[in-house]
C-alpha positions in Angstrom: 30.4 13.6 60.4 33.1 11.5 59.4 33.4 9.4 62.7 29.9 8.3 62.4 28.9 5.1 60.9 26.4 6.4 58.4 25.2 2.9 57.2 24.6 1.9 60.8 22.4 4.8 60.8 20.6 4.2 57.8 20.0 0.6 58.5 18.8 1.3 62.0 16.2 3.9 60.7 15.4 1.3 57.9 14.3 -1.3 60.7 12.6 1.1 62.7 10.7 2.5 59.8 9.7 -1.0 58.7 8.6 -2.1 61.8 6.5 1.3 62.3 5.0 0.9 59.0 3.9 -2.6 59.5 2.7 -1.6 63.1 0.4 1.4 61.6 -1.4 -1.0 59.4 -3.4 -2.4 62.3 -3.4 0.1 65.1 -5.6 2.9 63.5 -8.0 0.2 62.6 -8.5 -0.8 66.2 -8.5 2.6 67.7 -11.4 3.7 65.6 -13.4 0.3 65.3 -13.3 0.0 69.1 -15.5 3.1 69.4 -17.8 2.1 66.4 -18.3 -1.2 67.9 -19.2 0.6 71.4 -21.4 2.7 69.5 -23.2 -0.2 67.7 -23.5 -2.3 71.0 -25.0 0.8 72.7 -28.0 0.9 70.0 -28.5 -2.7 70.6 -28.7 -2.2 74.5 -31.0 0.8 74.0 -33.2 -0.8 71.1 -32.9 -4.8 72.1 -32.8 -5.4 68.3 -30.8 -8.8 68.0 -29.4 -7.5 64.6 -27.5 -4.9 66.4 -26.0 -7.5 68.5 -25.0 -9.5 65.4 -23.5 -6.5 63.8 -21.5 -5.6 67.1 -20.2 -9.2 67.2 -19.0 -9.1 63.3 -17.0 -5.9 63.7 -15.7 -7.0 67.1 -13.8 -10.2 65.4 -12.2 -7.9 62.7 -11.2 -5.8 65.6 -9.8 -8.6 67.5 -7.7 -9.6 64.7 -5.9 -6.6 63.8 -5.6 -5.7 67.8 -3.4 -9.0 68.4 -1.0 -8.1 65.5 -1.0 -4.4 66.4 0.2 -5.5 69.7 2.9 -7.8 68.6 4.3 -5.2 66.4 4.2 -2.6 69.0 6.2 -4.4 71.3 9.1 -4.9 69.0 8.8 -1.2 68.3 9.5 -0.4 72.1 12.7 -3.0 72.3 14.1 -1.4 69.1 14.6 1.8 71.4 17.1 -0.2 73.5 18.5 -2.7 71.1 19.2 -0.1 68.2 18.7 3.4 69.9 20.5 3.0 73.1 22.3 6.5 72.9 19.1 8.1 72.3 17.6 6.2 75.4 20.3 7.3 77.6 20.3 10.8 76.3 16.4 11.3 76.8 15.2 8.2 78.8 14.3 10.0 81.7 11.7 11.8 79.7 10.8 9.4 76.9 10.5 6.4 79.1 7.9 8.1 81.4 4.8 8.2 79.0 5.8 4.5 77.7 5.8 3.3 81.2 2.4 5.0 81.9 1.1 3.4 78.6 1.9 0.0 79.6 0.9 0.2 83.4 -2.2 2.3 82.9 -3.8 1.9 79.3 -2.5 -1.5 78.4 -3.8 -3.2 81.5 -6.9 -1.6 80.9 -7.9 -2.6 77.7 -6.3 -6.2 78.3 -8.3 -6.7 81.2 -11.7 -5.5 79.6 -11.3 -7.1 76.3 -11.6 -10.7 77.8 -15.2 -9.6 79.0 -16.0 -7.8 75.8 -15.1 -10.9 73.6 -16.3 -13.8 75.9 -18.5 -12.4 78.5 -21.6 -12.2 76.2 -24.6 -13.8 78.0 -22.1 -14.3 81.2 -22.4 -10.6 82.4 -25.2 -8.2 82.3 -25.7 -6.1 79.2 -24.9 -3.0 80.6 -21.7 -4.5 82.1 -20.5 -5.8 78.8 -21.5 -2.6 77.2 -19.3 -0.8 79.8 -16.5 -3.0 78.9 -16.8 -2.3 75.4 -16.4 1.4 75.9 -13.3 0.7 78.3 -11.6 -1.4 75.8 -12.0 1.7 73.3 -10.8 4.2 76.0 -8.0 1.9 77.1 -7.0 1.6 73.4 -7.0 5.2 72.9 -5.3 6.2 76.2 -2.2 3.9 74.8 -2.0 6.1 71.7 -2.1 9.0 74.1 1.1 8.2 76.0 2.8 6.9 72.7 2.0 10.1 70.9 3.0 12.5 74.1 6.6 10.6 73.7 6.5 11.3 69.8 5.4 14.8 70.4 8.4 15.5 73.0 10.7 14.5 70.3 9.3 17.1 68.0 9.0 19.6 70.6 11.4 19.1 73.6 9.7 20.8 76.7 9.6 20.4 80.3 13.3 19.3 80.8 16.8 20.2 82.0 20.1 19.0 80.9 22.2 17.5 83.5 25.9 18.0 82.6 27.1 15.6 85.0 25.2 12.5 83.6 25.0 14.0 80.1 21.3 13.2 80.0 18.0 15.2 79.9 16.0 14.9 82.9 12.0 15.9 83.2 11.4 18.9 85.4 7.9 19.3 84.5 5.7 16.2 83.6 2.7 18.2 82.9 4.6 20.5 80.6 5.6 17.6 78.5 2.0 15.9 78.5 0.0 19.2 77.8 2.3 20.9 75.3 0.7 22.4 72.4 2.4 19.8 70.0 1.3 16.8 72.1 -2.3 18.0 72.2 -2.3 18.5 68.5 -0.5 15.6 67.6 -2.8 13.3 69.8 -5.9 14.8 68.5 -5.0 14.9 64.7 -3.6 11.5 64.7 -6.3 9.6 66.3 -9.0 11.6 64.3 -7.2 10.3 61.1 -7.3 6.8 62.7 -10.9 7.2 63.1 -11.3 8.2 59.6 -9.5 5.1 58.6 -11.4 2.9 60.7 -14.5 4.5 59.1 -13.5 3.9 55.8 -12.6 0.2 56.8 -16.3 -0.2 57.8 -17.8 1.4 55.1 -15.6 -0.3 52.7 -16.6 -3.9 53.7 -20.1 -2.9 53.9 -20.0 -1.7 50.4 -18.6 -5.0 49.3 -21.5 -6.6 50.8 -23.9 -4.1 49.3 -22.3 -5.0 45.9 -22.9 -8.5 46.0 -26.4 -7.9 47.6 -25.5 -9.9 50.5 -27.3 -9.2 54.0 -28.1 -6.0 52.8 -30.2 -4.3 55.8 -27.3 -5.6 58.1 -24.6 -3.8 56.1 -26.7 -0.8 55.5 -26.9 -0.1 59.2 -23.3 -0.7 59.5 -22.7 1.7 56.7 -24.7 4.5 58.3 -22.8 4.3 61.6 -19.5 4.2 59.9 -20.1 7.0 57.6 -21.6 9.0 60.5 -18.5 8.3 62.9 -16.3 9.0 59.7 -17.9 12.2 58.8 -17.7 13.7 62.5 -14.1 12.5 63.0 -12.9 13.8 59.4 -14.2 17.3 59.9 -12.5 17.2 63.3 -9.3 15.7 61.8 -9.4 18.8 59.2 -9.5 21.1 62.3 -6.7 19.4 64.2 -4.6 19.2 61.2 -5.0 23.0 60.6 -3.6 24.0 64.0 -1.2 21.1 63.8 0.3 22.8 60.7 0.4 26.1 62.9 2.4 24.3 65.7 5.1 22.8 63.1 5.5 26.5 61.7 6.3 27.6 65.2 8.5 24.9 66.6 10.1 23.2 63.4 10.2 26.0 60.7 12.4 23.7 58.4 9.8 21.1 58.4 6.9 23.5 57.7 9.2 25.0 54.5 9.8 21.4 53.4 6.0 20.6 53.4 5.2 23.6 51.5 8.2 23.4 49.1 9.1 27.0 50.2 12.8 27.7 49.4 12.6 31.5 49.6 10.6 33.2 52.5 8.0 35.8 51.5 5.1 37.8 53.1 1.9 37.1 51.7 3.0 33.7 50.8 0.9 31.7 48.3 -0.1 28.0 49.1 0.9 25.6 46.6 -2.3 23.5 46.2 -0.9 21.3 43.6 2.5 21.3 42.6 5.2 19.2 40.5 8.8 19.8 41.3 11.0 20.2 38.0 14.0 18.7 40.2 15.1 18.9 43.8 16.0 22.6 44.0 19.3 23.9 45.4 18.7 26.4 48.0 22.3 27.6 47.3 21.4 28.6 43.9 18.6 31.4 43.9 18.1 30.8 39.8 17.3 27.2 40.5 13.9 26.7 38.7 11.8 25.2 41.3 8.5 23.9 39.8 7.6 22.1 36.6 3.9 23.4 37.3 2.0 24.7 40.3 -1.4 26.0 41.2 -1.4 28.4 44.0 -3.9 29.9 46.6 -2.7 33.7 46.9 -1.8 34.5 50.8 -2.9 31.4 52.2 0.2 29.9 53.3 0.9 33.0 55.4 -2.6 32.8 56.8 -2.3 29.2 57.4 1.0 29.6 59.2 0.2 32.9 61.5 -3.6 33.3 60.7 -2.5 36.7 59.1 -2.4 36.8 55.0 0.4 39.2 55.1 2.6 37.3 57.9 6.3 36.4 56.8 7.0 32.7 56.1 10.5 31.7 56.3 11.9 29.6 53.6 14.8 26.9 53.5 17.2 29.5 52.2 16.0 31.9 55.0 16.8 29.1 57.7 20.3 28.2 56.3 21.5 31.5 55.5 19.6 33.7 58.1 17.2 36.6 57.4 18.5 39.5 59.7 15.4 41.8 58.7 13.2 38.8 60.1 15.5 38.1 63.1 16.4 34.7 61.8 19.5 33.1 63.0 21.4 31.3 60.2 22.2 27.5 60.5 25.7 28.5 60.1 25.6 30.5 63.3 23.4 27.6 65.1 26.3 25.1 63.9 28.9 27.7 65.4 27.1 27.8 68.8 26.4 24.0 68.9 30.2 23.1 68.5 30.7 25.8 71.4 28.4 23.8 73.6 29.7 20.5 72.5 33.1 21.7 73.3 32.0 23.7 76.4 30.6 20.2 77.9 33.9 18.3 77.2 35.9 21.0 78.9 33.4 20.8 81.9 34.0 17.4 82.5 37.6 17.8 82.2 37.6 20.6 84.9 35.4 18.4 87.3 37.7 15.4 86.9 40.8 17.8 87.8 38.7 19.6 90.7 39.2 23.1 88.8 36.1 24.5 90.1 36.4 27.7 88.3 37.2 26.4 85.1 34.1 24.0 85.6 31.8 27.1 86.4 32.8 29.2 83.3 32.7 26.1 81.0 28.9 25.6 82.3 27.8 28.8 81.8 29.3 28.7 78.1 27.5 25.5 77.7 23.9 26.6 79.1 24.4 29.6 77.1 24.7 27.8 73.9 22.9 24.3 74.6 19.7 25.2 72.8 21.8 24.7 69.6 23.7 21.6 70.9 22.8 19.3 68.1 23.8 21.6 65.5 27.3 21.2 66.4 27.4 17.7 65.1 27.4 19.2 61.5 29.6 21.0 59.3 27.5 21.9 56.4 24.0 23.4 57.1 22.6 21.8 54.0 22.6 18.3 55.8 20.2 19.7 58.1 17.5 20.2 55.2 15.3 17.0 55.1 13.9 15.5 51.5 11.9 18.2 50.3 10.2 16.6 47.6 9.3 13.6 49.4 7.7 15.8 52.6 6.1 18.1 50.1 4.4 15.2 48.0 3.5 13.2 51.3 1.8 16.3 52.9 -0.1 17.0 50.1 -1.2 13.5 49.3 -2.5 13.4 52.7 -4.5 16.7 52.6 -6.0 15.7 49.3 -6.9 12.2 50.1 -8.3 13.9 53.7 -10.7 16.0 51.7 -11.7 13.2 49.3 -12.9 11.1 52.4 -15.1 13.9 53.8 -16.7 13.8 50.4 -17.3 9.6 50.6 -18.7 10.1 53.9 -21.1 12.7 52.9 -22.2 10.8 49.8 -22.2 7.3 51.7 -24.5 8.6 54.5 -26.8 10.6 52.2 -27.6 7.8 50.1 -27.8 5.1 52.9 -30.3 7.2 54.8 -32.3 7.6 51.7 -32.1 4.1 51.3 -30.7 4.5 47.6 -27.1 3.2 48.4 -27.4 -0.3 46.5 -28.2 1.5 43.3 -25.1 3.7 43.6 -22.4 1.2 42.2 -19.7 3.8 41.5 -19.9 4.9 45.0 -19.7 1.5 46.5 -16.8 0.9 44.2 -15.1 4.0 45.5 -15.9 3.3 49.1 -14.3 -0.3 48.9 -11.3 1.3 47.4 -10.8 3.9 49.9 -9.6 1.4 52.6 -6.0 1.2 50.8 -6.5 4.9 49.9 -7.0 5.5 53.9 -3.9 3.5 54.9 -1.8 5.6 52.0 -2.8 8.8 53.8 -1.9 7.4 57.2 1.5 6.6 56.1 1.6 10.1 54.2 1.1 11.9 57.4 3.6 9.9 59.5 6.1 10.4 56.4 5.7 14.1 56.7 6.0 14.0 60.5 9.2 11.7 60.6 10.9 12.6 57.4 10.1 16.2 57.5 12.0 16.6 60.8 15.3 14.9 59.9 18.1 14.7 60.7 16.7 15.3 64.3 15.7 12.4 66.5 15.2 15.2 69.1 14.7 18.8 67.5 17.6 20.8 67.8 19.2 18.8 70.6 20.2 15.1 69.3 20.6 14.2 65.5 19.5 11.0 64.3 23.3 9.8 63.6 24.2 10.2 67.3 21.5 8.3 68.8 22.1 4.7 67.3 23.7 2.1 69.4 27.3 0.8 68.8 26.5 -2.2 66.9 27.5 -3.7 63.9 25.5 -2.5 61.0 25.5 -6.1 59.3 23.6 -7.4 62.2 21.1 -4.7 61.6 20.9 -5.5 58.0 20.2 -9.3 58.7 17.2 -8.1 61.4 15.9 -5.9 58.7 15.8 -8.8 56.2 14.3 -11.3 59.1 11.5 -8.6 60.1 10.8 -8.1 56.6 10.1 -11.8 56.1 8.4 -12.4 59.4 6.2 -9.1 59.2 5.2 -10.0 55.7 4.1 -13.5 56.6 2.1 -12.1 59.6 0.6 -9.5 57.1 -0.2 -11.8 54.6 -1.7 -14.3 57.4 -3.7 -11.5 58.8 -5.3 -10.5 55.2 -6.0 -14.2 54.8 -7.8 -14.6 58.0 -9.6 -11.4 57.6 -10.9 -12.2 53.9 -12.0 -15.5 55.4 -13.9 -13.9 58.1 -15.4 -11.3 55.7 -16.3 -13.5 52.8 -17.4 -16.5 55.0 -19.9 -14.3 56.9 -23.7 -14.9 56.6 -25.9 -13.1 59.0 -27.2 -15.9 61.0 -30.4 -13.8 62.0 -31.9 -14.1 58.6 
C-alpha cells in the first residue's frame, strides 16, 4: 500500500461524504412529501373541500424549496465521479453509468416536466390533470432514487458483469440482474421507506409547532393525521425491509454484518446485542481482549436475524480474517494471496499479448479468471486493513434501529390523539414530534454510515478497494475544494433553513 497516496484517498472520501451528507438533508424530505402532497390533493379533489387545497399548497411550497437544493447538490455528486474518482469510473463505468444515465433521461425529465404543472398549473389545467401531475412528480422523484440506489447496490453486491482483461474494465452482461438483484431491491425499498418515514416526521413536526402555538388548529390537525398515517404505514414497512436488508448483508458482506453487530468471534446460537457499549476498540488478534464495558443481549436472536435459524453459525471478524475450516470460511490471508495472483496474472497476460505469446496469454488468463473473485484483496498485505471501523458501524446501526422504533411509537400516538381530537392537549407529545425532525435526519445519516463505512475499504465489494479508485490529482486541490464546498453548502443550508422558517412561521391560512 506504500505507493498509494492515502492523503488523497482520505480527502477525496471526505469531499464525497460532505457532498452526500448535505444532499441527503433534502432528498428524503422530497421523496416522501411528494407522495404526501399527492395524497392531500387527492382528498381535495374527492371532497371539494378548499381547505385541503390550501393544505396541499402549503406543503408543496416546502417541498419545492427542498427539491431545488437537492437537485443542485445531487448534480455535484455525479460530477465528483469524474473529477475525483476517475479510476473507479473507468473500471466500472460501463455498469455504474447505465442506471445514472437512465435516471437522468427518464426519471429526472419526468419529474422536472410535471413539476411545472404542479406548481403553476392551478386554475390553468383541470383538477384531474393537475392531480395526475402531482402523482407523476412523486413517481418521478422516486424513480430517480431507484436508479441511484441500484447503482449503489451494485457497488455493494457486484453482479451481472464480466471483466474484460484487454481493456481492464468491467462490462455489463445482464442489465436485469443488476436491476433486480436482491441487494438492489432491498436497498431501494428500505431507503425509500426510511425517507418516507423522515418526511412524515417533517410533516407532523411542523404541524406540532402550529398546534403548540394554537395557530390554524384544524388545518394542521388534518396535516398531522395524513402525516402520521403515512408515517405509520411506511415505518412498519421500513422495519420489514430493514430486516431483510440485514439478511442480505449477512449473505454478501459478512464483514459489514459482523461490524454492525460488534461480533468479533463467530458462534452458533449467536445472541443479538440490543444495547452495547465498547470498553475500547477490540483487537481481533487478541482473543483475550475485553470487548464490552456493558451490553444487553437477546439470546439466539442474531442467528435468527441472519439466517432465520436460531442455531445458525454467524461468522465474526476473527473468523473472516483468520478463516474457519469447520465452517468453510476462507481466511483473508488466503484471499489476499489469491488477489495478488490475479493481479500478477493480469500483468502477465497483458505482457504476453504485447509479445504475441498466445500460449502464455492463455495460461495467464486462465490463472486470472480462477482468482479474479479475490482481485481487490491483492492490493493489501495486512488483512486487518480490511476491517471497517467497528465501533462507528455498530453505534450507527443501533442508533438507526433505536430511533426507527421510537418513530413508530410517535406515529401511533400522534395518529391516535389526532383522530380522538385530543392532540392539542398533549403538549409533551407535540414537543416530541417537533424534535423528531432532527432525530429523523440523524437516523437517515446513521443508516448511510452503516452502509458506507461498514463496507470499507471497498468501493466495489471484493473487486476494487477505495484506495485504487481515486483520480491521480494533487490532494491539496481536493483539500481546497473540501473547504470551498463546506462554505458553499453551509451557506446554502443556512439560506434554505431561513427560507423554510420564514415560510413556516409567516404562514396563516387565508381561508380563515
